[in-house]
N, C-alpha and C positions, 0 to 999 in steps of 0.2 A: 204347736200350731196356734193355740189360743193366744199365746203371748205375742206372736207375730201379728195376729189379727188386731189385737189391742193396740200395738205399736202403730200399725198402718192407720187405724182409725184416729189415733192421736195426731199423727203427722198430717192427715187430711184435715182434721179439725183446725190445727195450727195454721196450715196454709190458707184455709178458707177465712179464718179469723184475721190473718194478716192482710188478705186481699180486701176485706171489709174495712179495716182500719185505713189502708191506703186509699180506698175509694172515698171514704169520708174526708180524709185529709185533702184529697184532690178537689172535692167540691168546695171545701172551705177556702182553698187557695184561689178560687175563682173570684173572690172579692178583691177589690183594689183599694186598700185602706189609706194609701198615701199618694199624693200627687205634688209635683213641684214644677213651677214655671219660672224661667229666668229671662223673661222678656216683658216689655211694656205693652199693654193693650188698652186702647181708649174706648170709653163707653159714653154714649149720650142718651139721656132719658130720665124720666121721672121714675121713682121707685114704684114698681119693682121690676127690674130686668135681670136676666141671667148674666153672671160674670164669667160663665163658662168653666168654672172650677167645680169638679165633682169627685166624690169618693164613694165606695161601697163597702159594706161589711155584711157577713153572713151570720144571721141569728139562728140559734138552735130552737128546739121545741119550747124551752123556757126562755122567754124574752128578757134580755138583760139591758140595763141602761147603757147609753153610749155617750161619749164625749167627743165632740167635733171641735177641732182647733184650726183656725186660719190665721197665719201670720203673713203680713203683706206690707208692701210700700204703696202709697197712694199720693196723688197730686190732684187737687181740685182745679178744674178749668173755668169754673164760674162760682161766684160767691153765693152759697146757699148751704143749708143743712143737708148732709148726706147720710143715708141709712144703709145698713148691711143686714141681711137676713139669711135665712136658710129654708130651702125647699126640701122636704123629706118625702121620698117615694113619689116624686112628680106632683106633690101637692102644692098649694099656694106658697108664695114667698112669705114666711113668717118673720116679722121684724120685732115682735114683742113677746114671743112665746117661750123661748128657751135661753135667753141671755141678753146681753147688751146689744144695742142696735146703732147708736149714733157715733159717727166719726167726728173727731176733733176738727172744728172749722178753723183752720190755722190762717186763713186769709192770704195764703201765698200759693204759688204754683210749684214750690219746692216739694220734693218727696218727703213724706212723713211715714215712719214705720209704726205699725200697731198690731195687736193680736186680739182676736175675738175667740171666745170659748162658749160653746153651747152645750147644754146637758139635756138630753132627751130621755125621759123616763118611760118605762113600759106603761104606766098609767096615763101618759099623754095620748095613747091610742093611735099612734102613727107608725109604730114599729111592727114589723110582721115577721113570722117565721120564714127563713130563707134570706135572700139578698135584699138589703135595704140600701137605698141611694140617698146621698146628701149633696145638694147643689147650692153653691153660694149665689146670692142675688142681692139686689139693692138698687141704688140710684139716688138722684136728687129728690128733695122733699117737695119743691114747689113748681118746677118747670120741666117741660119735656126737652128743653134745650140745655139742661144741666149736664156738665161734662166732668168726668172723672177718669183718671189714668190709673190703672192697677199695674204695679211693677212686679219685681221679684216676689214670689209668694210660695208658701207651702201649706197644703191642706191635709189634715190627718183625721182619722176616726178610730177610736179605740173603745173597747168595752169598759164600762165603769164598774165599780164594786157593788 
């Protein structure tokens, strides 16, 4: 009888542990670490406006660094310098904090491909336990009438080492 009781307790413990693991995995999968858009969207405005691309990642109790990568095609509609930045957790568009910001001013309306990579460290003070959001933003440097077209693009966020 004691052996059966121990076996039942072990089975109950294993089932409860399995449910906890699955519940934890379910909450982590609520994050959306990858997005891809295969259409062209036009934007008019001075930096900084949202480009409408966003991803999320779920941090645990120990905050880890994250790496956000955006690969995209773009075409300038007006001659100017254009900047690209990142808004973390609804904060301001940061174009100087986590990586490069300037697009190549190629002087043509032809599409150019480029990739930006931003590294956000726990010491930057913007990452939180739970879901963190990352939204791409930018625009022209000098005029509210600056135009840029964002073509095919992919945005990802991953944990750093």
